[in-house]
C-alpha positions in Angstrom: 79.9 99.3 74.8 80.1 95.2 73.5 84.3 93.7 73.8 84.8 92.9 69.9 88.6 91.6 70.3 89.1 88.9 72.6 91.7 91.2 74.1 89.7 93.1 75.5 87.7 90.3 78.0 91.0 89.7 79.5 90.9 90.6 82.9 94.9 91.5 82.8 94.6 93.3 80.0 91.4 95.1 81.7 94.2 95.4 85.2 96.9 96.0 82.6 95.1 99.3 81.2 94.4 100.4 84.2 98.1 100.3 85.8 98.7 102.2 82.9 96.3 104.8 83.8 97.4 105.3 86.5 100.8 104.9 86.2 100.4 108.1 83.9 99.1 109.9 86.6 101.4 109.1 89.0 104.0 110.7 86.3 102.1 114.2 86.5 103.7 115.2 89.0 107.2 114.3 88.0 109.4 117.1 87.4 109.6 118.7 84.1 113.6 118.1 83.9 112.5 113.9 83.5 109.3 114.3 81.0 112.2 113.4 78.5 113.6 110.2 81.1 111.9 108.6 83.6 108.6 109.9 83.5 108.6 108.6 79.1 110.2 105.7 80.4 108.0 105.0 83.1 104.7 106.0 80.6 105.4 103.6 77.6 106.9 100.9 79.4 103.5 100.6 81.6 102.0 101.1 78.3 103.7 98.0 77.1 102.3 95.8 78.7 98.4 96.3 77.8 100.0 96.9 74.2 101.7 93.8 74.2 99.3 91.5 75.9 96.9 92.7 73.4 99.4 92.5 70.3 100.1 89.1 71.1 96.4 87.9 71.9 95.3 88.5 67.1 95.4 84.7 66.3 98.5 84.4 66.9 99.9 80.8 67.7 100.0 79.9 71.3 103.7 80.4 71.3 103.4 83.9 69.7 100.9 84.8 72.5 103.1 83.8 75.6 106.2 85.2 73.9 103.9 88.4 73.7 103.3 87.6 77.1 106.6 87.9 78.7 106.8 91.1 76.6 104.5 92.3 78.7 106.6 91.2 81.8 109.1 92.6 81.5 107.7 95.7 80.8 106.4 95.8 84.0 109.4 94.8 85.5 110.3 98.0 83.8 107.8 99.6 85.3 109.0 98.0 89.1 112.0 99.6 88.5 110.8 103.4 87.4 108.6 103.3 90.4 112.2 102.8 92.9 114.4 104.8 90.5 111.0 107.4 91.4 111.2 106.8 95.5 114.9 106.6 95.5 114.8 111.0 93.6 112.1 111.7 95.8 109.3 112.2 93.1 106.5 110.2 94.8 105.8 109.4 98.8 106.0 106.0 100.0 103.0 105.7 100.5 102.5 106.2 96.8 105.5 103.8 96.1 103.5 100.5 98.2 100.5 101.7 96.4 101.6 101.3 93.0 104.1 98.4 93.6 101.2 96.1 95.5 99.0 97.0 92.2 102.4 95.8 90.1 102.7 92.9 91.9 99.5 91.4 91.6 99.6 92.3 87.6 102.5 90.0 87.2 101.3 87.5 89.2 98.2 86.8 87.3 99.8 87.6 84.1 102.4 85.0 84.8 100.0 82.4 86.1 97.9 83.5 82.4 101.2 82.8 80.4 101.5 79.6 82.4 98.0 78.4 81.7 98.7 79.3 77.5 99.7 75.9 76.4 
């Protein structure tokens, strides 16, 4: 399928989409009593990363786009905190934590660099 929206061509959006799905799958293993707490928070924050990239790219000014990329970065930091919470509560293994943490770190670096490139 051909990309029709500008944001679909952005590698950070593509990676954010994949990261959101990865977090969704990871949180399926969280306890049922966390469904309205940490599970929901992690999923909403992970989804918000790509959502803010998309929203900011839609014909806004560059300053507005940078603002939405900033929201995306904040959401990513929120997911990292959820990963720490999940690790501390023994919902995920050290290996799962490290894999998602590294993915988040790489996405954070890419997104921060992208934000700096918007003039």
